[in-house]
C-alpha positions in Angstrom: 0.0 0.0 0.0 1.3 3.4 -1.0 1.8 6.3 1.4 -1.1 8.3 -0.2 -3.4 5.3 0.0 -2.6 4.8 3.7 -3.2 8.5 4.4 -6.5 8.2 2.6 -7.5 5.1 4.6 -6.6 6.8 7.9 -8.7 9.9 7.0 -11.6 7.6 6.1 -11.4 5.8 9.5 -11.3 9.2 11.3 -14.3 10.5 9.5 -16.2 7.3 10.2 -15.4 7.6 13.9 -17.0 11.0 14.0 -14.0 13.3 13.1 -10.9 13.9 15.2 -11.3 13.7 18.9 -11.3 16.9 20.8 -8.7 17.5 23.5 -9.6 16.4 27.0 -9.6 20.0 28.3 -12.1 21.1 25.6 -14.4 18.2 26.4 -14.3 19.0 30.1 -15.0 22.6 29.5 -17.9 21.7 27.2 -19.4 19.3 29.8 -19.0 21.9 32.5 -20.9 24.5 30.4 -23.5 21.9 29.6 -24.0 21.2 33.3 -24.1 24.9 34.1 -26.8 25.4 31.5 -28.8 22.5 32.8 -28.6 23.6 36.5 -28.9 27.4 36.3 -30.2 28.4 32.9 -32.7 25.8 31.7 -36.0 26.5 33.4 -34.3 29.1 35.7 -37.7 30.8 36.4 -39.7 27.5 36.5 -42.4 27.4 39.2 -41.0 25.3 42.1 -42.8 26.3 45.3 -41.1 25.8 48.6 -42.6 22.7 50.2 -44.0 22.9 53.8 -42.5 21.1 56.7 -43.2 17.3 56.7 -45.8 16.0 59.2 -43.3 14.4 61.5 -40.8 17.3 61.6 -39.1 17.9 64.9 -40.4 21.5 65.2 -44.0 20.2 65.0 -43.9 17.4 67.6 -44.5 19.6 70.6 -47.3 21.7 69.1 -51.1 21.1 69.5 -52.8 19.4 66.6 -54.7 22.7 65.8 -51.4 24.5 65.2 -49.5 21.9 63.3 -51.1 22.7 60.0 -50.3 26.5 60.0 -46.9 25.7 61.6 -45.9 23.7 58.5 -45.5 27.1 56.7 -42.8 28.3 59.1 -40.1 28.3 56.4 -42.3 30.6 54.2 -43.0 32.9 57.1 -39.3 33.0 58.0 -38.2 34.0 54.5 -40.9 36.7 54.3 -40.0 38.1 57.7 -36.3 38.0 57.0 -36.8 39.9 53.7 -38.8 42.6 55.4 -36.3 42.9 58.3 -33.3 43.1 55.9 -35.0 45.7 53.7 -35.8 47.8 56.8 -32.2 47.5 58.0 -30.8 48.5 54.7 -33.0 51.6 54.5 -32.2 52.6 58.1 -28.4 52.0 57.7 -28.3 54.2 54.5 -26.5 57.5 55.0 -28.7 60.7 54.8 -27.2 61.7 51.5 -27.4 58.2 50.0 -30.3 58.0 47.5 -29.7 54.3 46.7 -30.9 52.8 50.0 -34.4 52.1 48.7 -33.1 50.6 45.5 -30.7 48.3 47.4 -33.4 47.3 49.8 -35.6 46.4 46.9 -33.0 44.3 45.1 -32.1 42.4 48.3 -35.7 41.8 49.4 -37.3 40.7 46.2 -35.0 37.7 45.7 -35.8 36.4 49.2 -39.5 36.6 48.3 -38.9 34.9 44.9 -37.2 32.1 46.8 -40.6 30.8 47.8 -41.6 30.0 44.2 -38.6 30.2 41.8 -35.3 29.4 43.6 -32.9 29.6 40.6 -34.5 32.8 39.4 -34.1 34.2 42.9 -30.3 33.6 42.7 -30.1 35.4 39.3 -32.1 38.3 40.7 -29.8 38.5 43.8 -26.6 38.4 41.7 -28.0 40.8 39.1 -29.2 43.2 41.8 -25.7 43.3 43.3 -24.2 44.2 40.0 -26.9 46.8 39.2 -26.6 48.6 42.5 -22.9 48.4 42.4 -22.9 50.3 39.1 -25.9 52.6 39.8 -24.8 53.7 43.2 -21.1 53.6 42.8 -19.2 55.4 45.5 -22.2 56.0 47.8 -21.3 53.4 50.5 -18.2 52.0 52.0 -18.9 48.3 51.9 -18.9 47.5 48.2 -20.1 45.7 46.0 -22.2 44.1 48.9 -23.3 46.1 51.9 -23.5 44.2 55.2 -27.2 43.6 54.8 -27.0 42.6 51.2 -24.1 40.3 52.1 -26.4 38.4 54.5 -29.3 38.4 52.0 -27.1 36.8 49.3 -25.8 34.2 51.7 -29.4 33.2 52.5 -30.2 33.0 48.8 -27.2 30.7 48.2 -28.1 28.4 51.1 -31.7 28.0 50.2 -31.0 27.4 46.5 -28.2 25.0 47.3 -30.4 23.1 49.7 -33.2 22.7 47.1 -30.9 21.7 44.2 -27.8 19.6 44.7 -24.0 19.6 45.2 -23.2 20.3 41.5 -25.6 23.3 41.4 -24.1 24.6 44.7 -20.6 24.6 43.1 -22.0 26.5 40.2 -23.7 29.0 42.5 -20.4 29.6 44.4 -18.4 30.0 41.2 -20.8 32.5 39.7 -20.9 34.5 43.0 -17.1 34.5 43.0 -16.9 35.6 39.4 -19.5 38.3 39.8 -17.8 39.6 43.0 -14.5 39.6 41.2 -15.8 41.5 38.2 -17.4 44.1 40.4 -14.3 44.4 42.6 -12.0 44.8 39.6 -13.6 48.2 38.9 -12.7 49.5 42.4 -10.1 47.2 44.0 -9.6 49.5 47.0 -13.1 48.9 48.3 -14.3 45.8 46.5 -11.5 43.3 46.9 -11.9 42.7 50.7 -15.7 42.4 50.5 -15.6 40.1 47.4 -12.9 37.9 49.0 -15.0 37.7 52.2 -18.0 36.6 50.2 -16.0 33.9 48.5 -14.6 32.5 51.7 -17.7 32.8 53.8 -20.0 31.4 51.2 -17.6 28.6 50.4 -17.5 27.6 54.1 -21.2 27.8 54.6 -22.0 25.8 51.4 -19.4 23.2 52.4 -21.1 22.8 55.8 -24.5 22.6 54.1 -23.4 19.9 51.7 -21.7 17.9 54.4 -24.8 17.9 56.6 -27.0 17.1 53.6 -24.7 14.2 52.6 -24.8 12.9 56.2 -28.6 13.1 56.2 -28.8 11.4 52.8 -26.5 8.6 53.9 -28.4 8.1 57.1 -31.7 8.0 55.2 -30.3 5.4 52.8 -29.1 3.3 55.7 -32.5 3.4 57.3 -34.1 2.5 54.0 -31.7 -0.3 53.4 -32.3 -1.6 56.9 -36.0 -1.5 56.3 -35.6 -3.4 53.1 -33.4 -6.0 54.7 -35.9 -6.4 57.6 -38.7 -6.8 55.2 -36.7 -9.3 53.1 -35.7 -11.2 56.3 -39.3 -11.3 57.5 -40.5 -12.6 54.1 -37.8 -15.2 54.0 -38.7 -16.3 57.6 -42.3 -16.6 56.6 -41.4 -18.7 53.5 -39.2 -20.9 55.6 -41.9 -21.4 58.2 -44.4 -22.2 55.5 -41.9 -24.7 54.0 -41.7 -26.4 57.4 -45.5 -26.5 57.7 -45.8 -27.9 54.2 -43.3 -30.6 55.1 -45.2 -31.6 58.1 -48.5 -31.5 56.3 -47.0 -33.7 53.6 -46.2 -36.3 56.2 -49.7 -36.2 57.6 -51.4 -36.4 54.3 -49.0 -39.0 53.0 -49.8 -41.2 56.0 -53.5 -41.0 55.5 -53.2 -41.6 51.7 -51.1 -44.7 52.5 -53.7 -46.0 54.9 -56.4 -45.5 52.2 -54.3 -47.4 49.6 -53.6 -50.3 52.0 -57.2 -50.6 53.2 -58.5 -50.5 49.6 -56.1 -53.2 48.6 -56.9 -55.4 51.6 -60.7 -54.9 51.6 -61.5 -57.6 48.9 -59.8 -60.2 51.0 -62.0 -59.6 54.0 -65.2 -60.4 52.1 -65.9 -63.9 50.7 -66.6 -63.8 47.0 -66.8 -60.0 46.6 -68.7 -58.7 43.5 -66.5 -57.8 40.6 -67.8 -54.2 40.6 -66.7 -53.8 44.3 -63.2 -55.2 43.5 -62.9 -52.9 40.5 -64.0 -49.9 42.6 -61.6 -50.7 45.4 -58.8 -51.1 42.8 -59.7 -47.7 41.3 -59.6 -46.2 44.8 -56.2 -47.7 45.5 -54.8 -46.6 42.1 -56.0 -43.0 42.7 -54.6 -43.0 46.2 -51.2 -44.3 45.0 -51.2 -41.7 42.2 -52.1 -38.9 44.6 -49.4 -40.1 47.0 -46.8 -40.2 44.2 -47.7 -36.7 43.0 -47.7 -35.4 46.5 -44.2 -36.7 47.2 -43.0 -35.4 43.8 -44.2 -31.9 44.5 -43.5 -31.6 48.2 -40.7 -34.1 48.6 -38.1 -31.6 47.6 -39.2 -29.4 50.6 -37.7 -31.9 53.0 -34.4 -32.0 51.1 -34.1 -28.2 50.9 -34.6 -27.5 54.6 -31.8 -25.5 56.1 -29.2 -27.3 58.3 -30.6 -28.0 61.7 -34.2 -28.2 60.7 -34.2 -31.7 59.1 -33.2 -33.9 61.9 -32.1 -33.6 65.5 -35.1 -31.7 66.7 -36.0 -33.6 69.8 -35.1 -36.8 68.0 -37.6 -36.1 65.2 -35.6 -37.1 62.1 -36.8 -36.7 58.5 -38.5 -40.1 58.6 -39.8 -40.0 62.2 -43.5 -39.5 62.8 -44.6 -36.0 63.5 -45.1 -35.2 67.2 -48.5 -34.7 68.8 -49.7 -33.7 72.2 -49.1 -37.2 73.4 -45.4 -36.3 73.2 -45.8 -33.1 75.2 -44.5 -34.8 78.3 -41.2 -35.6 76.7 -40.9 -32.0 75.5 -41.5 -30.6 79.0 -38.9 -33.0 80.5 -36.3 -31.8 77.9 -37.1 -28.2 78.7 -36.7 -28.9 82.4 -33.3 -30.5 81.8 -32.3 -27.4 79.9 -32.9 -25.3 83.0 -36.5 -23.9 82.7 -38.9 -24.7 85.5 -42.2 -25.5 83.8 -45.5 -26.8 84.9 -48.4 -28.1 82.9 -52.1 -27.8 83.6 -54.9 -29.4 81.5 -58.5 -28.5 81.8 -61.5 -30.2 80.1 -61.7 -33.7 78.9 -58.5 -34.6 77.1 -59.3 -36.4 73.8 -57.5 -37.1 70.6 -57.7 -34.3 68.0 -57.0 -34.2 64.3 -53.3 -34.7 63.7 -52.8 -31.3 62.1 -54.3 -29.6 65.2 -52.1 -31.6 67.6 -49.0 -31.0 65.6 -49.6 -27.2 65.5 -50.4 -27.2 69.2 -47.2 -29.1 69.9 -45.1 -26.7 67.8 -46.6 -23.6 69.4 -45.8 -24.9 72.9 -42.3 -25.9 71.7 -41.6 -22.5 70.2 -43.0 -20.5 73.2 -40.9 -22.5 75.6 -37.9 -22.1 73.4 -38.4 -18.3 73.5 -38.6 -18.4 77.2 -35.3 -20.3 77.4 -33.6 -17.8 75.2 -35.1 -14.5 76.4 -36.1 -15.2 80.0 -33.3 -17.1 81.7 -34.1 -18.0 85.3 -37.8 -17.5 84.9 -40.5 -20.2 85.4 -43.1 -21.1 82.8 -46.6 -22.5 82.8 -48.3 -24.4 80.0 -52.1 -24.6 80.1 -54.2 -26.7 77.7 -58.0 -26.3 77.6 -60.1 -28.8 75.8 -63.5 -27.5 74.7 -66.0 -29.1 72.3 -65.1 -26.7 69.5 -61.4 -26.6 69.8 -58.2 -26.5 71.9 -57.0 -23.5 73.9 -53.4 -22.9 74.7 -51.7 -20.5 77.1 -47.9 -20.5 77.6 -46.7 -17.8 80.0 -43.3 -17.2 81.6 -42.2 -14.8 84.3 -39.7 -12.0 84.0 -36.0 -13.0 83.5 -33.7 -13.1 86.5 -30.5 -13.1 84.5 -29.0 -11.9 81.2 -30.6 -13.4 78.1 -28.5 -15.9 76.2 -29.0 -18.1 73.1 -29.4 -21.6 74.5 -29.3 -24.8 72.4 -31.2 -27.2 74.6 -33.5 -29.9 73.5 -36.5 -27.6 73.8 -35.5 -25.5 70.8 -38.4 -24.9 68.4 -38.5 -25.4 64.7 -40.4 -22.2 63.9 -39.2 -18.6 63.8 -40.7 -17.1 66.9 -44.1 -15.4 66.9 -44.3 -15.3 63.1 -44.2 -19.1 62.9 -46.8 -19.5 65.6 -49.1 -17.0 63.9 -48.7 -18.8 60.6 -49.6 -22.2 62.1 -52.6 -20.8 63.9 -53.9 -18.9 60.8 -53.6 -22.2 58.8 -56.1 -23.8 61.1 -58.4 -20.7 61.2 -57.5 -19.9 64.8 -56.4 -16.9 66.7 -53.1 -16.1 68.5 -51.9 -13.3 70.7 -48.4 -12.8 72.0 -47.6 -9.9 74.3 -45.8 -9.0 77.5 -47.4 -9.4 80.8 -47.7 -6.8 83.5 -44.8 -8.2 85.6 -42.3 -8.2 82.7 -43.0 -11.7 81.5 -44.4 -13.0 78.2 -47.6 -14.8 77.4 -48.7 -16.6 74.2 -52.4 -17.5 73.9 -53.9 -19.4 71.0 -57.1 -21.1 70.1 -57.2 -23.8 67.5 -60.8 -24.6 66.3 -61.9 -28.2 65.8 -65.2 -29.3 64.2 -67.3 -31.0 66.9 -67.8 -34.1 64.7 -64.2 -34.2 63.4 -62.9 -37.7 63.6 -59.6 -37.9 65.5 -56.8 -39.3 63.4 -54.0 -39.3 66.0 -52.8 -42.3 67.8 -54.1 -43.0 71.3 -52.6 -40.4 73.6 -51.0 -40.5 77.0 -51.8 -37.8 79.5 -49.4 -35.0 79.6 -47.9 -34.3 83.0 
């Protein structure tokens, strides 16, 4: 390839890439001007009213309810009052022969009022008012280009606008203030240099403090929001885990009954001499449907048992994955384990004890287990009482413990529950259509009360029980 051809190829590639790249300095300057236009020029006089104080603001907490509504407008009243005060001070401080006092008062008061509705426009009015009065009233006052009063007014404008925009806009406000002050001071360095320098330094310090406080508040708000999200996610995960545990237990209960149906349907024809063919076929159909339902149930819910977190699938009071689910007949063993773990507990049963549906007994056992586990962890040294009340329409539970006598600690005794505190107990109770309350007692203890409804004619499907102690 010849030299001319190579040059032509390079030129073609450059044109295809959008022309020669601009120097970094030019691109930075162009981006800065673009940001400046976006922050302070585009929609400079757009209507952006100052919002009232939020409902839970610190200044409103101690006020009566009738005054909280009007008090939310305190920032608006403060700006209007400050504008009137500064205008009055500027007029009073004007020298007798100074005819520009009213003009300066007008140009420092109007931007403060405009701040209520158009913050960026208020900054331009304040900056333009300084330049106009500096030129129109040149030589008529000692503090120049800002008087003491207009100095304060412009600082207030800077603070309010920076607070309502952002860090980048605050930097632009400060740079434009420094540039305008420098241009005005250049016309009279003897008077203007000190005031302009003071404005640059003071406004820089004040804006830096404002941005630091704002950044701290934003970081704190983000942390609070993140904590809230984490807590919500943790609660949701806990609920799902508890529902997974309940589904596993229900799977065992339903699988047991379906197995019984299949076995009885298979054995029924052999208990009758010369059974009709229709009966044999019907029983065979029942058995096939039961086996099919059992297979599908294990296929859908069997994975639940395998996916349980460590510590939830075996080793809970000796209930391994293949062990039968506990019922109220096993409550005595649970109480003995809890006593060995260090919790003094007594049990009281009222009403006529009778076998209940297995789902009810399982939920009742888990509620007692979790409540005693909480007492072990959060109320060391306290005593507990378990009350069971049998009524025709259900089972009542009350587990109450006294106040702790020592520091709470995380124990790992045999009485540890499989649920996740009150959330798990509520989920089990709601599954059965019951009610549960969990709250502190007057003496500093804790009480869990639940009622699990049972149909009066519901056939018990639990094994014969032994009386709880």
